[in-house]
VOVEX-26149 format. One line per 8 residues: their letters; for each residue x, y, z of C-alpha. Coordinates in pm, 1 decimal. Example, Ala and Ser with C-alpha at 12.3 -4.5 7.8 and 13.67 -1.06 7.14 Angstrom:
2
AS	1230.0 -450.0 780.0 ~ 1367.0 -106.0 714.0
This chain:
246
XXXXXXXX	1704.4 2221.7 -2580.5 ~ 1529.7 1889.2 -2528.5 ~ 1373.5 1734.9 -2835.4 ~ 1118.6 1463.4 -2901.0 ~ 1397.6 1215.8 -2977.8 ~ 1554.3 1240.5 -2633.8 ~ 1473.1 960.6 -2391.0 ~ 1389.6 963.5 -2023.6
XXXXXXXX	1682.5 906.0 -1789.1 ~ 1743.0 541.9 -1695.7 ~ 1569.4 426.8 -1378.4 ~ 1896.4 404.3 -1184.7 ~ 1958.4 778.8 -1240.7 ~ 1614.3 886.0 -1123.5 ~ 1548.6 1031.1 -783.3 ~ 1276.9 913.0 -550.9
XXXXXXXX	1114.5 573.3 -504.8 ~ 898.1 388.9 -754.7 ~ 554.8 268.8 -638.0 ~ 665.9 -92.2 -692.2 ~ 981.6 -39.1 -485.5 ~ 776.3 117.8 -206.2 ~ 537.2 -178.7 -196.6 ~ 823.3 -430.3 -207.5
XXXXXXXX	1004.0 -259.4 81.0 ~ 693.4 -223.9 297.6 ~ 578.6 -581.5 225.9 ~ 918.8 -719.5 323.9 ~ 918.3 -504.3 638.7 ~ 573.4 -635.8 733.2 ~ 675.3 -997.3 677.0 ~ 991.3 -951.2 884.0
XXXXXXXX	795.9 -781.3 1164.6 ~ 572.9 -1086.7 1217.3 ~ 810.7 -1363.6 1108.8 ~ 866.4 -1489.6 1466.2 ~ 511.8 -1440.0 1593.1 ~ 309.3 -1728.9 1734.6 ~ -46.2 -1762.7 1857.0 ~ -53.1 -1666.1 2224.8
XXXXXXXX	-430.7 -1662.3 2276.1 ~ -733.4 -1797.1 2091.4 ~ -1102.7 -1741.9 2153.5 ~ -1400.9 -1852.2 1944.8 ~ -1773.6 -1900.8 1992.0 ~ -1927.7 -2246.5 1990.1 ~ -2114.1 -2181.1 1665.3 ~ -1789.8 -2086.4 1485.7
XXXXXXXX	-1932.3 -1756.7 1360.6 ~ -1639.0 -1554.0 1491.1 ~ -1291.3 -1611.8 1629.0 ~ -1012.6 -1408.4 1787.3 ~ -639.8 -1469.6 1781.5 ~ -356.2 -1281.7 1948.4 ~ -16.7 -1330.6 1784.7 ~ 305.8 -1231.6 1955.6
XXXXXXXX	671.0 -1321.8 1955.0 ~ 849.5 -1465.1 2256.4 ~ 1122.5 -1278.0 2440.4 ~ 1472.9 -1389.7 2348.5 ~ 1503.4 -1579.9 2677.4 ~ 1164.6 -1746.4 2604.0 ~ 1032.3 -1636.6 2945.0 ~ 726.1 -1452.9 2829.6
XXXXXXXX	537.2 -1290.6 2546.0 ~ 669.8 -970.2 2391.6 ~ 398.1 -712.3 2329.2 ~ 607.3 -524.7 2071.7 ~ 410.6 -536.2 1743.8 ~ 162.1 -785.3 1887.8 ~ -145.8 -817.5 1666.1 ~ -502.3 -907.3 1754.5
XXXXXXXX	-700.0 -1054.0 1466.2 ~ -1077.1 -1094.7 1492.8 ~ -1316.9 -1240.6 1238.6 ~ -1627.4 -1027.8 1283.3 ~ -1984.3 -1153.9 1271.4 ~ -2054.3 -932.0 968.3 ~ -1792.0 -1108.0 755.8 ~ -1505.0 -867.5 811.0
XXXXXXXX	-1160.1 -911.9 964.4 ~ -1043.3 -661.1 1225.9 ~ -669.4 -627.2 1286.7 ~ -538.5 -416.0 1574.7 ~ -182.9 -366.8 1696.0 ~ 85.0 -98.0 1719.7 ~ -97.2 95.1 1447.9 ~ -450.3 222.5 1388.2
XXXXXXXX	-702.3 -63.8 1348.4 ~ -784.7 -191.6 1001.1 ~ -1098.7 -376.1 888.8 ~ -1110.7 -588.2 572.8 ~ -1454.3 -674.2 430.3 ~ -1621.2 -917.4 351.3 ~ -1510.0 -1278.4 338.5 ~ -1631.3 -1635.3 388.7
XXXXXXXX	-1852.7 -1711.0 688.5 ~ -1618.6 -1968.2 842.4 ~ -1346.0 -1787.9 1046.0 ~ -1060.4 -2012.4 931.9 ~ -1169.2 -1989.6 569.5 ~ -1184.9 -1612.1 603.7 ~ -827.1 -1596.5 732.3 ~ -717.4 -1819.0 443.9
XXXXXXXX	-908.0 -1600.0 195.6 ~ -720.4 -1288.9 303.6 ~ -390.9 -1445.2 410.3 ~ -332.4 -1639.9 89.9 ~ -271.4 -1317.3 -103.9 ~ 106.9 -1254.6 -114.6 ~ 75.8 -876.6 -89.6 ~ -167.5 -586.0 -79.1
XXXXXXXX	-285.3 -572.8 -438.2 ~ -579.5 -368.6 -567.0 ~ -824.6 -636.4 -447.3 ~ -697.0 -630.0 -89.2 ~ -681.4 -249.9 -90.7 ~ -1042.9 -237.1 -207.0 ~ -1148.3 -472.7 73.5 ~ -976.0 -244.9 324.5
XXXXXXXX	-1145.2 63.7 179.8 ~ -1488.0 -101.5 203.9 ~ -1417.7 -234.7 551.6 ~ -1310.2 109.5 673.5 ~ -1643.5 259.1 576.9 ~ -1601.1 317.2 204.5 ~ -1488.4 676.4 256.9 ~ -1272.3 691.2 -50.9
XXXXXXXX	-908.5 604.7 22.7 ~ -852.1 855.4 304.1 ~ -803.3 578.9 562.5 ~ -614.5 329.6 348.0 ~ -372.8 551.6 155.0 ~ -116.0 815.6 240.7 ~ 110.7 1050.2 49.9 ~ 476.8 960.6 6.3
XXXXXXXX	715.5 1235.6 -103.6 ~ 971.8 994.7 -253.0 ~ 706.3 822.9 -464.8 ~ 571.3 1162.9 -574.8 ~ 923.9 1263.9 -677.0 ~ 955.5 949.8 -887.9 ~ 612.5 993.0 -1042.6 ~ 680.5 1354.3 -1143.0
XXXXXXXX	941.5 1221.3 -1385.5 ~ 674.6 991.9 -1531.9 ~ 437.5 1285.9 -1576.5 ~ 709.6 1493.9 -1743.2 ~ 769.5 1207.0 -1985.1 ~ 393.7 1179.2 -2048.6 ~ 377.5 1553.1 -2119.8 ~ 655.1 1524.1 -2377.3
XXXXXXXX	466.4 1244.6 -2551.1 ~ 149.1 1454.0 -2544.3 ~ 327.8 1751.2 -2699.4 ~ 483.7 1531.5 -2965.6 ~ 141.7 1397.7 -3066.2 ~ -43.0 1732.9 -3051.0 ~ 207.3 1958.9 -3229.6 ~ 296.6 1962.1 -3598.2
XXXXXXXX	662.6 2054.0 -3553.2 ~ 923.1 1913.4 -3318.2 ~ 811.0 2054.2 -2982.2 ~ 1037.4 2277.2 -2778.9 ~ 1007.6 2101.7 -2446.3 ~ 1202.3 2373.1 -2265.3 ~ 942.6 2630.7 -2369.6 ~ 646.7 2435.3 -2238.0
XXXXXXXX	518.4 2595.3 -1914.2 ~ 374.6 2266.5 -1790.0 ~ 709.7 2087.2 -1812.2 ~ 882.3 2386.8 -1654.1 ~ 638.1 2384.7 -1361.1 ~ 667.9 2007.5 -1317.4 ~ 1047.3 2032.2 -1307.0 ~ 1027.1 2315.1 -1053.5
XXXXXXXX	795.4 2102.4 -839.4 ~ 1032.6 1806.1 -866.0 ~ 1336.0 2015.8 -772.1 ~ 1153.7 2172.1 -476.6 ~ 1083.3 1828.6 -319.3 ~ 749.9 1908.8 -160.2 ~ 680.8 1716.8 160.3 ~ 301.3 1719.7 133.5
XXXXXXXX	36.8 1664.4 -131.4 ~ -149.2 1991.3 -77.8 ~ 158.8 2218.2 -108.8 ~ 251.0 2038.4 -432.2 ~ -97.6 2070.4 -580.1 ~ -130.7 2435.7 -473.7 ~ 202.9 2518.4 -636.6 ~ 109.0 2347.4 -962.0
XXXXXXXX	-236.6 2505.7 -964.7 ~ -81.8 2852.3 -933.5 ~ 198.0 2779.3 -1180.6 ~ -6.5 2602.5 -1448.6 ~ -336.1 2788.0 -1448.4 ~ -659.8 2636.8 -1575.6 ~ -575.1 2435.4 -1887.6 ~ -231.0 2318.6 -1776.2
XXXXXXXX	-349.6 2215.0 -1432.7 ~ -649.5 2036.1 -1582.0 ~ -411.5 1835.0 -1801.8 ~ -192.8 1750.5 -1502.3 ~ -483.7 1649.5 -1280.2 ~ -630.7 1427.1 -1553.5 ~ -289.3 1266.9 -1602.9 ~ -193.4 1213.4 -1237.2
XXXXXXXX	-483.5 1282.3 -998.7 ~ -326.1 1091.3 -708.6 ~ 43.6 1141.8 -764.2 ~ 242.2 1021.6 -464.1 ~ -45.8 824.0 -311.6 ~ 50.7 480.8 -176.3 ~ -114.1 209.6 33.1 ~ -68.5 312.9 395.5
XXXXXXXX	163.8 108.1 619.5 ~ -125.8 28.1 854.7 ~ -297.3 -172.0 578.4 ~ 24.8 -347.2 475.6 ~ 110.3 -440.4 835.7 ~ -244.2 -558.2 907.7 ~ -234.9 -780.7 600.7 ~ 109.8 -912.0 698.4
XXXXXXXX	-28.5 -1009.3 1039.7 ~ -313.5 -1202.3 875.1 ~ -65.1 -1373.4 643.9 ~ 140.5 -1482.1 944.8 ~ -169.9 -1619.8 1119.7 ~ -270.2 -1801.2 801.6 ~ 74.3 -1964.5 784.0 ~ 57.1 -2070.9 1150.3
XXXXXXXX	-290.6 -2221.5 1108.0 ~ -192.2 -2395.9 784.2 ~ 113.9 -2553.4 945.1 ~ -92.0 -2660.1 1247.2 ~ -352.2 -2825.5 1023.7 ~ -80.8 -2998.6 822.8 ~ 76.5 -3129.7 1142.9 ~ -258.5 -3261.3 1259.7
XXXXXX	-320.1 -3431.8 925.4 ~ 25.4 -3590.6 929.9 ~ -40.8 -3714.4 1285.2 ~ -365.1 -3877.6 1175.3 ~ -184.7 -4062.1 895.0 ~ 87.8 -4202.1 1118.4
């Protein structure tokens, strides 16, 4: 029987992927995807209210532009940034009026934090997170262990005697869900709703309403493309400044 004095298994023994590990992996993948990209085309209006860049990598023989994971980045007249490529388009809203300043505003962030995610949600129409998040089964598996640990703490606080964790139906259902390895959010939530009933499911949903939700790859890749463009423009400006000084 588990008791209140027992500790959660060390991280290295846990199954699944932590949210931080997911973000680190996807961020590194995005950076690697665009690491060799250069600006192949540029277009801007005379009033500098919008600009368009196409970034691509060169073929290995340097005899042309490779369209694999090419990205088109447009600073929109309404203050947003549209990024389109080998994924569904993403719009980030709303930044500085000057196109170059807008790229710097978004591209200077090292990763997709809550601020960048919020800008993507607003830019995609503000329809919750349905277009900027997705469900990840490995992250959900990891997070179920967190919720089990939270439930044990809750029982310890709300019971007078040492709680019998094995007798708690919520913990039992959470372990069953973890062992089943559901591959979708709805099957997981339907199982827990049936297994926990009203009060238990209400506790679970208050504790982890979006378990398994992560920033979608489309947002991470779009941001990585902007970061690459920002680096290219920064290096070009630095080269121009150095040339002026010589």
